[in-house]
C-alpha positions as CSV (number, residue, x, y, z in Angstrom):
1,M,6.2,1.6,14.3
2,T,6.5,4.5,12.0
3,L,5.2,4.2,8.4
4,D,6.0,7.8,7.2
5,G,7.6,7.9,3.8
6,T,7.4,6.5,0.3
7,W,7.1,2.8,-0.1
8,T,7.4,0.8,-3.4
9,L,5.1,-2.2,-3.5
10,S,5.1,-5.2,-5.8
11,I,1.7,-6.9,-6.1
12,D,1.3,-10.4,-7.5
13,S,-2.4,-11.1,-8.1
14,Q,-4.9,-12.8,-10.3
15,I,-4.6,-10.0,-12.8
16,G,-0.8,-10.1,-13.0
17,R,2.1,-8.3,-11.4
18,Q,1.7,-4.6,-10.6
19,T,3.8,-1.9,-9.0
20,A,2.5,0.8,-6.7
21,I,4.1,3.8,-4.9
22,I,2.5,4.5,-1.5
23,E,3.0,7.6,0.6
24,F,2.1,7.2,4.3
25,T,1.8,10.1,6.7
26,T,1.1,9.9,10.4
27,A,-1.0,12.8,11.9
28,P,-0.2,14.2,15.4
29,D,-3.2,12.1,16.8
30,G,-1.5,8.9,15.5
31,S,-3.8,8.2,12.7
32,V,-2.2,7.2,9.4
33,S,-3.3,8.3,5.9
34,G,-1.8,8.0,2.5
35,N,-2.1,7.8,-1.3
36,A,-1.2,5.1,-3.8
37,R,0.1,6.1,-7.2
38,H,0.5,3.8,-10.2
39,P,4.0,4.6,-11.6
40,K,3.0,4.3,-15.3
41,S,-0.4,5.8,-15.5
42,G,0.0,8.3,-12.7
43,E,-3.4,7.3,-11.3
44,L,-3.7,8.5,-7.7
45,A,-5.8,6.5,-5.2
46,P,-6.4,7.7,-1.6
47,L,-6.0,5.0,1.1
48,A,-9.1,4.4,3.2
49,K,-9.8,2.6,6.5
50,V,-6.0,2.6,7.4
51,E,-5.7,0.5,10.6
52,V,-2.4,0.0,12.5
53,S,-2.2,-2.5,15.4
54,G,1.3,-3.4,16.6
55,N,3.2,-4.3,13.4
56,S,-0.1,-5.1,11.4
57,L,-1.2,-2.6,8.8
58,V,-4.5,-2.9,6.8
59,W,-5.9,-0.5,4.3
60,H,-8.5,-0.2,1.5
61,Q,-8.2,1.5,-1.8
62,S,-10.1,1.8,-5.1
63,I,-8.3,1.7,-8.4
64,R,-9.2,2.0,-12.0
65,N,-6.0,0.8,-13.6
66,P,-5.5,-1.9,-14.9
67,M,-9.2,-2.4,-14.1
68,R,-11.8,-1.0,-11.7
69,L,-11.3,-2.8,-8.3
70,N,-11.8,-2.3,-4.6
71,L,-8.7,-3.7,-2.8
72,I,-8.0,-4.7,0.7
73,F,-4.4,-4.9,1.8
74,T,-3.5,-6.9,4.9
75,T,0.2,-6.6,5.8
76,V,2.9,-6.9,8.4
77,V,5.6,-4.2,8.7
78,E,9.1,-5.0,9.9
79,G,11.4,-2.0,9.8
80,D,11.5,-0.8,6.2
81,E,9.8,-3.9,4.7
82,L,6.2,-5.1,4.5
83,S,4.6,-8.2,3.3
84,G,1.1,-9.7,3.2
85,T,-1.9,-10.2,1.0
86,V,-4.2,-8.2,-1.2
87,R,-7.8,-9.1,-2.0
88,A,-10.1,-7.7,-4.6
89,R,-13.7,-7.9,-3.6
90,I,-15.0,-9.2,-7.0
91,I,-12.1,-11.6,-7.8
92,P,-11.9,-14.9,-5.8
93,G,-8.6,-15.6,-3.9
94,T,-5.8,-13.4,-2.7
95,G,-2.6,-12.1,-4.1
96,T,0.7,-11.3,-2.4
97,V,2.2,-8.0,-1.7
98,T,5.8,-7.1,-0.7
99,G,7.2,-3.6,-0.2
100,R,10.1,-1.6,0.9
101,R,10.4,2.0,2.2
102,D,12.4,4.1,-0.1
103,P,15.5,5.6,1.5
104,A,15.1,9.2,2.6
105,P,16.8,11.7,0.3
106,A,20.1,13.0,1.6
107,A,20.0,16.4,3.1
108,S,21.7,19.1,1.0
C-alpha cells in the first residue's frame, strides 16, 4: 500500500465537522511521515507515531485550531480512500474520518 500524496479528510467529531489536508511521504526504509494542514487557518501539524500494518493506518497529531487537542486517528486505506475513527484524549467518544487522495497533477 502506498500512501504518498495529498489527502483531503473530512472529520466529524464532538466539536463539529472539520476538514484537513494531509501530506504523506514514504521514506526509502518504508517509514511514513507527514503533515496535516488546516485549509482555513493554515495551521501545520506534523504527524507522529505513524504506523502502517497491511491496510491499517494509525497516526497521532496535536492541533490548536479549533481548540488545543491531541488526536489519534485509526483508519483503513483502500486504494485512494480511507475511513475510520478519530479520538481526542480529553473528549469522551470518537468521531469519524473519511478521506480521499487528491489526483496527481497532470504532467506538463
